[in-house]
C-alpha positions in Angstrom: -2.5 16.4 161.6 0.4 14.4 163.0 0.9 14.6 166.7 3.8 16.5 168.4 5.4 13.2 169.3 5.3 11.9 165.8 6.8 15.1 164.3 9.6 15.1 166.9 10.4 11.4 166.1 10.6 12.3 162.4 12.8 15.3 163.1 15.3 13.0 164.9 15.2 10.5 162.0 15.9 13.2 159.4 18.7 14.6 161.6 20.3 11.2 161.8 20.1 10.8 158.0 21.6 14.3 157.5 24.6 13.4 159.7 25.2 10.3 157.6 24.9 12.1 154.2 27.2 14.9 155.5 29.8 12.4 156.6 29.6 10.6 153.2 30.0 13.9 151.5 33.2 14.7 153.4 34.6 11.3 152.8 33.9 11.5 149.0 35.5 15.0 148.9 38.6 13.7 150.5 38.8 10.7 148.1 38.1 13.0 145.1 41.0 15.3 145.9 43.5 12.4 145.6 41.9 10.7 142.6 41.3 14.0 140.7 45.0 14.9 141.1 46.1 11.5 139.7 43.6 11.6 136.8 44.5 15.2 135.7 48.2 14.7 136.1 48.2 11.6 133.9 46.5 13.2 130.9 49.7 14.9 129.5 51.6 11.7 129.9 49.0 9.7 128.0 48.8 12.3 125.2 52.6 12.2 124.8 52.6 8.4 124.8 50.0 8.3 122.0 52.1 10.8 120.0 55.2 8.6 120.4 53.2 5.5 119.5 52.1 7.2 116.3 55.7 8.2 115.4 57.0 4.7 116.0 54.2 3.2 113.9 55.0 5.6 111.1 58.7 4.6 111.2 57.9 0.9 111.3 56.3 0.9 107.9 54.0 -2.1 107.4 52.3 -3.0 110.7 52.6 -6.6 111.8 52.0 -6.4 115.6 48.8 -8.4 116.5 47.6 -5.7 118.9 47.5 -3.2 116.0 46.2 -5.2 113.1 42.5 -5.1 112.5 40.8 -8.4 111.6 37.2 -9.5 110.7 35.0 -9.0 113.8 33.0 -11.9 115.0 33.4 -11.6 118.8 33.7 -8.5 120.9 34.2 -7.7 124.6 33.0 -4.6 126.5 34.7 -3.6 129.7 32.1 -1.8 131.9 33.6 0.2 134.7 31.1 1.1 137.5 31.2 1.6 141.2 31.0 -1.2 143.9 28.4 0.8 145.8 25.5 3.1 145.0 24.5 6.5 146.4 26.3 8.2 143.6 23.4 9.9 141.7 23.2 8.8 138.0 26.8 7.7 137.9 26.2 4.0 137.5 22.9 4.3 135.5 24.4 6.5 132.8 27.4 4.3 132.1 25.3 1.1 132.2 22.9 2.6 129.6 25.8 3.5 127.3 27.2 -0.1 127.6 23.9 -1.6 126.6 23.6 0.7 123.7 27.1 -0.2 122.5 26.3 -3.9 122.9 23.0 -3.5 120.9 24.8 -1.8 118.0 27.4 -4.6 117.9 24.7 -7.3 118.0 22.9 -5.7 115.1 26.0 -6.2 113.1 26.0 -9.9 113.9 28.8 -9.6 116.5 28.7 -11.8 119.6 29.3 -9.6 122.7 30.6 -10.5 126.1 31.0 -8.2 129.1 33.8 -7.8 131.6 32.3 -5.7 134.4 34.6 -3.9 136.8 32.5 -3.0 139.9 29.7 -4.8 141.7 27.0 -2.4 140.4 27.8 -3.2 136.7 28.0 -6.9 137.4 24.6 -7.0 139.1 23.1 -4.9 136.4 24.3 -7.2 133.6 23.2 -10.4 135.5 19.8 -8.9 136.0 19.5 -8.4 132.3 20.9 -11.8 131.5 23.9 -10.5 129.6 27.0 -12.7 128.8 29.7 -12.1 131.4 33.2 -13.6 130.9 34.5 -12.6 134.4 33.8 -9.9 136.9 36.3 -7.7 138.9 35.6 -5.6 142.0 37.3 -3.9 144.9 39.4 -1.4 142.9 41.1 1.0 145.2 39.9 4.6 145.5 43.1 5.6 143.7 43.7 2.7 141.3 47.1 1.0 141.4 49.3 -0.1 138.5 48.9 -3.8 139.6 45.1 -3.6 139.3 45.4 -2.1 135.8 48.0 -4.8 134.9 45.7 -7.6 136.1 42.8 -6.3 133.9 45.2 -5.6 130.9 46.6 -9.2 131.1 43.1 -10.7 131.1 42.1 -8.6 128.1 45.3 -9.0 126.0 45.5 -12.7 126.6 41.9 -13.2 125.5 42.5 -11.0 122.4 45.7 -12.7 121.4 44.0 -16.1 121.9 41.4 -15.1 119.3 38.5 -15.1 121.8 37.8 -11.5 120.9 38.4 -9.5 117.7 37.6 -6.1 119.3 37.6 -4.8 122.9 35.8 -1.7 124.0 35.9 0.1 127.3 32.9 2.0 128.7 33.5 4.4 131.6 32.7 7.8 133.1 35.2 10.5 132.0 36.0 13.1 134.6 35.1 16.6 133.5 34.6 18.6 136.6 33.7 17.9 140.2 30.0 18.0 139.4 30.1 16.8 135.8 31.0 13.4 134.4 30.7 12.2 130.8 30.0 8.5 129.9 32.2 7.5 127.0 33.0 4.3 125.0 36.5 3.8 123.5 38.0 1.1 121.5 40.9 -0.6 123.4 41.9 -3.4 121.0 43.0 -3.4 118.3 44.8 -0.3 119.5 43.5 2.8 117.6 46.3 5.0 116.4 47.1 7.9 114.1 50.5 7.9 112.3 52.4 10.9 113.4 53.6 13.4 110.8 56.8 15.1 111.7 59.5 16.7 109.6 62.1 15.3 112.0 63.4 11.8 111.2 63.8 9.6 114.3 66.3 6.8 114.6 65.3 3.9 116.8 67.5 1.4 118.6 66.5 -1.4 118.4 64.3 -1.4 115.3 60.8 0.2 115.5 59.1 -3.2 115.4 61.1 -4.3 118.4 60.3 -1.1 120.2 56.6 -1.6 119.6 56.8 -5.1 121.1 58.2 -3.6 124.3 56.1 -0.4 124.3 52.6 -1.7 123.5 52.0 -3.9 126.6 53.2 -0.9 128.8 50.9 1.4 126.8 47.9 -0.8 127.4 48.7 -1.1 131.1 48.9 2.7 131.4 45.8 3.3 129.3 43.7 1.0 131.5 45.2 2.6 134.6 44.2 6.1 133.3 40.7 5.0 132.5 40.2 3.4 135.9 41.5 6.6 137.5 39.1 8.7 135.5 36.2 6.5 136.4 37.1 6.6 140.1 37.4 10.4 140.1 34.0 10.6 138.4 32.5 8.2 141.0 33.8 10.3 143.9 32.6 13.5 142.3 29.2 12.1 141.6 28.9 10.7 145.1 30.0 14.0 146.7 27.4 15.9 144.6 24.6 13.4 145.5 25.4 13.6 149.2 25.6 17.4 149.0 22.1 17.4 147.4 20.8 14.9 150.0 22.2 17.0 152.9 20.6 20.2 151.5 17.3 18.4 151.0 17.4 17.2 154.6 18.0 20.7 155.8 14.9 21.9 153.9 12.9 19.1 155.3 14.0 19.9 158.9 12.9 23.5 158.4 9.4 22.4 157.4 9.2 19.8 160.2 10.3 22.4 162.8 7.7 24.8 161.6 5.0 22.0 161.7 6.3 21.0 165.2 6.0 24.6 166.5 2.5 24.9 165.1 1.4 21.6 166.5 2.9 22.4 169.9 1.3 25.9 169.9 -2.1 24.3 169.0 -1.7 21.8 171.8 -0.9 24.5 174.3 -3.8 26.6 173.1 -6.1 23.6 173.5 -4.9 22.9 177.0 -5.4 26.5 178.0 -8.9 26.4 176.6 -9.7 23.2 178.5 -8.4 24.7 181.7 -10.4 27.9 181.2 -13.5 25.9 180.3 -13.0 23.8 183.4 -12.6 26.8 185.7 -15.7 28.4 184.3 -17.7 25.2 184.9 -16.5 25.1 188.5 -17.4 28.8 189.0 -20.9 28.1 188.0 
């Protein structure tokens, strides 16, 4: 049985760990509130933007824009969005697993795959598994900014237009609730779209093709910003849930340690009393 001193030392260690996990939980909750608001408020805008894109494509007739035209696929890129740090439960592992599955399916079709990891965890994961990495990005803000999305969008669009990739996919964690995230893979380029069907005829000035030329780069920027925000909200939610679980587990451990401490202390006191009584009896004889 551990000594009273050993148990007391372990209690202090668990208490210190609990203070850290509790502080991390509060920080994650604070970050989540801001990022969750940004992610949820952007969804109606993105849905409307997709609807407008479909209407413009329908009005444009034959599609000639390079970001919309599909071509034979020989090379593909997968943008993997993970966290820069751990302690977020299964957040990183789930999205990394999905990215590898996506890469495996493409490779089986004879397609060369390269990764563009966003986040240190994804970069380290891919390097450890000797995957091809074009470039790596890290240090995305807790609430992603438009400039960060624009930087990633420019890298991807320039590579696509230069013919380095024929398809680009984005793998990230979609925010569902505070304690639930869903890893998803979506095609980013060529842009998937559905032609809008509407009885109302729209007139565009300038022509639909010129509107597309202006709209599509902005659409890609906002799409990537939305995905980054969803991923960050999922990260904060996963970390808050993990730290909540860790704090609760530490509390249970402290209850057991305190019980063991009291038992050991009582046993030590009983042993000391027995020794004193035994010594007194020996002197009396």
